[in-house]
N, C-alpha and C positions, 0 to 999 in steps of 0.2 A: 830537558827533553829535546830530542832531535826532531827537527821539522821534517815531515815526509815530503819528498819532492812531488810536484804535480805531475800527473800522468800526461797532461797536455801543456807543455811549456809555452806553447804559443798563446794560450789564454792568459798566462801570467806575465809574459814579456811583450810590452807594447811595441818595442822596436822590431822584435822578430816578427810580430804580426803585421806591422806596416810594411816591412821589407818583403814579406811573402805576398802581401796585397799588390805591391808595385810589380813584383815578378809575374803574378798571374795576369795583371792587366797587359803587361808587355807581351806575354804569351798569347793572349787573345788577339792583340793587334796584329801579330805575325801570322795569324790564321793557319795553324798547322793542320795537316791532314794526312791520311793514309791512302796510298794508291789503290785503285780498284773500282770496278763498275765502269759504266760508259754513259755518255750523254750526247745527244745530237744537238749541235749548236746551230741556231738559226736566228736571224734578226730580220725584222721588217722595218725598213727605213721609210715609213709612211706616216702621213697625217690622216687620221680616220675621223670623220664627222658623222655622228649619229643625229639625225633629224627626226624627232619623235613627236607624233601626234598625241597630245594629252587632252583632247576634247572629251566631252562626256561620252561620246559614242565608243571610245576605246575601252570602256568597261562593259560593253555589251557581252552578254553571256552566251557566246556561240563559238568559243574556242575549245575544241575537244568536248569533254563531258560537262558542259555548262560552265566552263571557266571563263573569266573575262579575257578579252583580247590582250590586255596589258600583261597578262602572265606570259603569253607567247613572246611579246616584245622583250621582256626582261630576259627570258631564256636565250633568245637569239642574240641580244647584245653581248652577253657573256660568252656565247659560243664563238662569235666573231672575234672577240678579244683574245680568246684562247687560241684561235687559229692564226692570229697575227701577232706573235710574241715580239716584243720590242717596239711595236708601233706606238705612236702618240694618239690618244683618244680625246675627243671632245663631245659633249652632249648638249644639243640644242633642242628645246621643246617648244611647242607652239599650241596655243588655243586661239584666243582672239588676236594675239600677237606673239612674236618669237621671243625666247628668253635663252641666254647662255647659262646653262646649269653647271657646266664644268668646262674650263678652258683646256687646251691641249696639254696632256700629261701622260707619262708612261706608267703612272700609278694605277694598276688595275684594281687595287683594293678601294681606292677612291671611286673608281668607275662602278664597282660592285655596290658600294654604299649609295651612290647617287641613283643607280638603277633600281635598287630595292625600295627606295622611297618615292618613286614616281607615282603620282596619283592624278586623277582627272581634275579638270577645272571645277571650282565650286559651282554647283548646279544653278544657283540663283544669278550667277554672273554670266551664264551662257546666253548670249544674245545673237548667235549666228557667227560662224567662223569660216575662214577660207583655208583650203588645203595647202596653200602656198604662203601662209602667214609668216613663215620663217624666212622668206626670201631675202629681206634686207639684212637680217642678222647673219644668215649663212654667207651672203656676199661679203660682208665686212670681215668675218672670220677667215674666209678663204683668201681675201686680199692681204690681210695681215700675215697669214701663214706664208703666202708667196713672197712677200717682201722680206721676211726674216730668213726663209730657207727656200729660195727659188728652185733648187735642184730636187726637192723632195716631192714625190707624187702625192696627190690628195684624193682620197676616196670618200664618197658620200653614200651613206646608207639611210634611206628614207623609210621610216616604219609607220604605217598608218592604214586607214580603211577607205580613204578616198571620198568620204562623205562630205559634200560641200553644203553647208547650212547657211552660208551668206547668200544674200540675194544677188550679189555681183559675180561676174565671171572671175575665176582665179587668174591672177597674173602669172606669167611664166616663172617657174622656180629657178631657171638657169640664170646664174649670176652674170652680171655684165662683163666680168673680167675673164670670161672664157670657160670652156667645159672642164669637167673633172677627169682624172685619169682612170677612174673605175668606181665600183660600188654596186649598189642594187636598190631597187624599190621593192620593199617587202610588204605584202598585203595581208591583212588579218580580217577575219569575219566570213560570213556566208551570205548567200542571196536570201535565204529564209530569214536571217537576222536574229537578233537577240535583245532581250530587255536589259535596261541599264539601271543600276542602283544609284540613288542620289548621293551627292557629296555635299554635306551641309557646312563643311569647313571646320568641324569639331571632331578631331581624332577619327578621321575617315578609316573605315575598315569594311571593305566590300564583302568580306566573308562573314561578317557579324550577322546574327539573327535579328530580324525586325527592322532592318534598314529598308525604307520605302523605295519603290521604283519610280523612275521619272515618268510623269504623266503626260499623255498627249490629249490636249483639250481642244484641238482644232475642230473636232466634229460635234462639239457641244457637250457630249457625255464623256467625262474623263476616262481614259483607259491607259494601260501600260504602253509607253512608247517603245517602238522597235526600231533598231538601227540595222541597216544592211550594207554590205561592202559595195563599193562602186569601183570595179576593176577597170572600167573604161578611163576614169579619171587617173587612176594609178598608172596605167600604161602611158597616158599623156605625159606625166611627170618623168617616167622612165625614158621616154623619147627625148624630152628636153635635156636630160642629163646624159643621154647616150649610154645608159646602163640597162641591164636586163630587169624585167619585172618578174618577181617570183612570189606566187601565193604560198603563204605559210599556214599549215594546219598543225594541230597538236601531234607531236611525235615525229614530225618530219626531220630527217637528219640534216645537220648544217653543212655537210661536206659539199653537196651539189650546189647549194646557195653560194658558198665561198668560191667554188670553182668558176661559176658564172660571173662572179663579181670582178674578175680580173685583178686580183691583188698585186700580181706582178713582182714587186720588189722584195719578195721573201727569199732571202739568200741563205743557203746552207753552206757552212764552212767545210773545207776539205771534200768538195764534191758530194756533199750530203752523206758522207760516211760518219760513223760514230766516233766521237772524240773520247780519249781516255779520261775517265772521271776519277773522283776521289771522295773519300769520306771525310767530312769536315770535323775537326776536333776543337775548334776555337771555343765552342759553347761550354766545354768542360772547364776551361780556364775562366771564362766569364762567370760561370755559376759559382766557382770557388771565390772569385773576387767579390761577388755580390754578398756571399755569406760573411766573409771577413769584413766587408764594408758595413754590414749591419751590426757586427760585434763592435767595431770601432765607433760607430755612431752611438750605440748604447753606452759605451764607456764614457764618451765625451758628455753625454746627457747627464749621467750620474755625477760626473765631476762638477758640472755647472750647477746642479742642484745642491751639492755639498758646499759650494762657495757662496751660495745665496743666503744672507742672514735672515733669521726668522723675525717677522715683524714684532712679535710680542717681546722677544729678547731685546731688540733694539730700543723699543719704547720703555722697557723696565729699567735698563741700566741708568739713564739720566735721573729717573726718579729715586733710585736707591742711593745714588751719589748725593743728591740734594738732602735726603733725610739724614744721612751720615754727617754731613757738614752741620746741619741744624742741631743735632744732638751734641756735637763737639762744642758748639757755642754755648749751649745751655749748661753743659758741665763746667765750662770755664767761669761762667757767671756765678754759679753756686759756690765754687772754691773761693772767689773773691768775697 
């Protein structure tokens, strides 16, 4: 009988398959593409520090239609990042003290992840906080950034409600190593205020049903506590940083906020004209290499399994040899 040739010779020829795999990988590395389209090239050679208030008051439900203030903070952080492509971003939060949540990085996906998981301080730990609790951490991060890249401008965006719950007067937020190049103080909340849901520290979800509200027991009879914005305090911080103060309400566009923040170092190449773009094709080669890699891995796995001896067979062979030798000796004794 004549063997029928395979329709897919690549599947039967390992060397042909491996050669094609190497070729596809080289093609992906070369990043081929087709001309067409256009893209506006812009880079922001900036260090941007987000100083975010994560005290309990930041989940007060007076942002838009009963949403917590933190929702507005998340939206504005990502809007600023989108408006400053190529910048390096850092996230500093504060409650009773400051914390570096993310060091300077251009990774906006990491920024989005950090921003999405921002949550208020555990309610039982809230013993009064200062609106400038991040002062020391911010100063240290700015000093380190100036030492490593002295030529790069530094922007600070302070996002909070200005509510001072500590009995002491807040220290100035202005770092000892000089003012910043730009930024803004963004205020959230209303004068009427809003109630705040508790954070017990176990899978916090402010949108979940049945989460109790923070209680105000100062008057003897417990009632739902209400937090209000303190724009006077926020304007003081803006004056210390020499940046504008902007009140943020639900639905406010970010364009005006960014314009007032003086980002400055956003540079468009070719006098802000559109650059010739192209359609990337490297992913086609990468996808083909991935499929062939899976086939190769499956082949190797099958070969490894074929080479592995079965435990029963290995154990049975010595026993069969012993029995055969014993029978031979018995037969010899009978003959004698």
